[in-house]
Rosetta silent file (secondary structure, phi, psi, omega in degrees, C-alpha in Angstrom):
SEQUENCE: XXXXXXXXXXXXXXXXXXXXXXXXXXXXXXXXXXXXXXXXXXXXXXXXXXXXXXXXXXXXXXXXXXXXXXXXXXXXXXXXXXXXX
SCORE:     score description
SCORE:     0.000 S_00000001
   1 L     0.000  131.238 -178.947  142.645   51.104  138.810 S_00000001
   2 L   -70.202  152.905  179.620  142.287   47.725  140.530 S_00000001
   3 L  -102.132  -38.993 -178.365  144.725   44.938  139.781 S_00000001
   4 L   -74.600  146.525 -178.374  142.896   41.873  141.071 S_00000001
   5 H   -65.869  -34.682  179.100  140.188   40.394  138.885 S_00000001
   6 H   -68.255  -34.704  177.543  137.737   40.314  141.791 S_00000001
   7 H   -68.893  -37.328  177.483  138.376   44.005  142.425 S_00000001
   8 H   -63.736  -42.304  178.543  137.789   44.761  138.759 S_00000001
   9 H   -64.226  -42.371  178.597  134.497   42.904  138.886 S_00000001
  10 H   -59.734  -40.418  179.412  133.518   44.758  142.059 S_00000001
  11 H   -65.302  -43.180  177.795  134.212   48.060  140.351 S_00000001
  12 H   -61.682  -43.389  179.852  132.065   47.092  137.346 S_00000001
  13 H   -64.043  -41.129 -179.126  129.251   46.019  139.637 S_00000001
  14 H   -63.416  -42.266  178.885  129.490   49.212  141.656 S_00000001
  15 H   -64.463  -42.844 -179.659  129.294   51.381  138.546 S_00000001
  16 H   -65.187  -42.364 -179.618  126.290   49.445  137.224 S_00000001
  17 H   -67.454  -39.544  179.002  124.458   49.616  140.548 S_00000001
  18 H   -61.655  -42.993  179.804  125.160   53.319  140.944 S_00000001
  19 H   -63.518  -45.457 -179.568  123.763   54.004  137.478 S_00000001
  20 H   -63.626  -45.158 -179.322  120.658   51.916  138.135 S_00000001
  21 H   -63.559  -39.063 -179.513  120.052   53.495  141.546 S_00000001
  22 H   -64.146  -42.397  178.792  120.477   56.998  140.142 S_00000001
  23 H   -64.597  -44.345 -179.052  117.888   56.347  137.425 S_00000001
  24 H   -66.434  -39.993 -179.669  115.400   54.821  139.862 S_00000001
  25 H   -67.052  -38.003  177.700  115.886   57.612  142.395 S_00000001
  26 H   -65.322  -42.006  177.909  115.384   60.235  139.687 S_00000001
  27 H   -63.792  -37.732  179.230  112.185   58.587  138.490 S_00000001
  28 H   -65.289  -44.885  179.930  110.966   58.448  142.088 S_00000001
  29 H   -64.906  -39.082  178.423  111.658   62.131  142.666 S_00000001
  30 H   -64.632  -40.858  179.979  109.921   63.072  139.412 S_00000001
  31 H   -64.295  -40.028  179.606  106.863   61.030  140.348 S_00000001
  32 H   -68.712  -36.148  179.007  106.642   62.715  143.750 S_00000001
  33 H   -66.166  -37.244  179.440  107.001   66.142  142.157 S_00000001
  34 H   -61.708  -33.106  177.327  104.137   65.393  139.747 S_00000001
  35 H   -67.256  -43.888 -176.190  101.868   64.819  142.747 S_00000001
  36 H   -69.438  -33.509 -175.981  102.833   68.147  144.307 S_00000001
  37 H   -95.789    2.241 -179.687  102.445   70.223  141.122 S_00000001
  38 L   -62.673  141.065 -176.949   99.204   68.584  139.923 S_00000001
  39 L   -86.222  -41.702 -176.821   96.446   71.100  139.289 S_00000001
  40 L  -108.040  165.899 -179.915   93.337   68.951  139.767 S_00000001
  41 H   -69.969  -32.289  177.790   92.476   66.284  142.284 S_00000001
  42 H   -64.700  -45.518  177.055   92.186   63.689  139.505 S_00000001
  43 H   -61.401  -42.080 -177.671   95.698   64.388  138.247 S_00000001
  44 H   -65.066  -41.480 -178.626   96.997   64.334  141.788 S_00000001
  45 H   -70.407  -34.864  175.562   95.401   60.987  142.630 S_00000001
  46 H   -66.146  -44.068  179.339   96.713   59.392  139.412 S_00000001
  47 H   -65.588  -35.320  179.232  100.192   60.734  140.085 S_00000001
  48 H   -66.167  -38.155  179.915   99.952   59.554  143.696 S_00000001
  49 H   -61.394  -42.420  177.992   99.122   56.011  142.600 S_00000001
  50 H   -67.256  -45.207 -179.048  102.274   55.896  140.495 S_00000001
  51 H   -63.014  -37.597  179.962  104.414   57.522  143.183 S_00000001
  52 H   -64.007  -42.775  177.494  103.101   55.105  145.799 S_00000001
  53 H   -62.182  -44.214 -179.239  104.093   52.098  143.666 S_00000001
  54 H   -65.930  -38.162  178.213  107.545   53.530  143.056 S_00000001
  55 H   -65.303  -43.005  178.896  108.043   54.318  146.740 S_00000001
  56 H   -63.633  -41.603  179.769  107.038   50.806  147.767 S_00000001
  57 H   -66.053  -40.560  179.468  109.344   49.276  145.169 S_00000001
  58 H   -65.025  -38.132  178.492  112.242   51.512  146.216 S_00000001
  59 H   -70.034  -37.587  179.672  111.758   50.549  149.865 S_00000001
  60 H   -64.797  -36.989 -178.486  111.537   46.863  148.965 S_00000001
  61 L   -90.584    8.069  177.998  114.813   47.041  147.041 S_00000001
  62 L    63.168   28.041  173.064  116.501   49.059  149.832 S_00000001
  63 L   -73.277  -39.342  171.684  116.961   52.083  147.605 S_00000001
  64 L  -131.497  163.461  179.802  115.400   54.120  150.417 S_00000001
  65 L   -72.819  147.961 -176.147  114.481   53.168  153.957 S_00000001
  66 H   -64.816  -31.628  177.053  110.974   51.819  154.459 S_00000001
  67 H   -69.345  -34.276  176.679  110.174   54.513  157.042 S_00000001
  68 H   -66.108  -40.086  177.404  111.222   57.182  154.560 S_00000001
  69 H   -62.794  -43.022  179.664  108.896   55.650  151.981 S_00000001
  70 H   -64.584  -40.206  179.040  106.048   55.657  154.496 S_00000001
  71 H   -63.758  -44.004  178.882  106.749   59.281  155.416 S_00000001
  72 H   -64.420  -42.177  179.582  106.719   60.372  151.774 S_00000001
  73 H   -61.889  -41.358 -179.428  103.496   58.468  151.077 S_00000001
  74 H   -63.523  -44.193 -178.398  101.834   60.074  154.078 S_00000001
  75 H   -70.637  -36.858  178.168  102.855   63.581  153.070 S_00000001
  76 H   -68.146  -37.486  177.702  101.891   63.060  149.431 S_00000001
  77 H   -63.655  -37.079  176.731   98.496   61.714  150.468 S_00000001
  78 H   -63.374  -37.214  177.340   97.950   64.855  152.518 S_00000001
  79 H   -65.522  -44.094 -179.610   98.734   66.915  149.402 S_00000001
  80 H   -62.346  -43.877 -179.116   96.248   64.873  147.346 S_00000001
  81 H   -67.717  -32.493  178.201   93.546   65.288  149.970 S_00000001
  82 H   -70.665  -30.252  178.667   94.115   69.040  150.200 S_00000001
  83 H   -74.641  -26.740 -177.630   93.663   69.354  146.418 S_00000001
  84 H   -79.421  -20.845 -178.451   90.363   67.454  146.524 S_00000001
  85 L   -93.447    0.000    0.000   88.790   69.786  149.084 S_00000001
């Protein structure tokens, strides 16, 4: 347990950020999974639109690297296009 007040504050901030990041990362993973398990092309494209927004937001907030977001978007788009054909 920290003794200094600044260390205590840092610990509180770290716990809050970890919780927030975990929730956002979980929502992102769920959104990407919905694209992969979608049965029709319409479902897949709707799920992709949501996943794309979440990926862009996560990259903007440095939750994931921007290249990782681009890679996921590219692979998910390929999945969507394969379901439409």
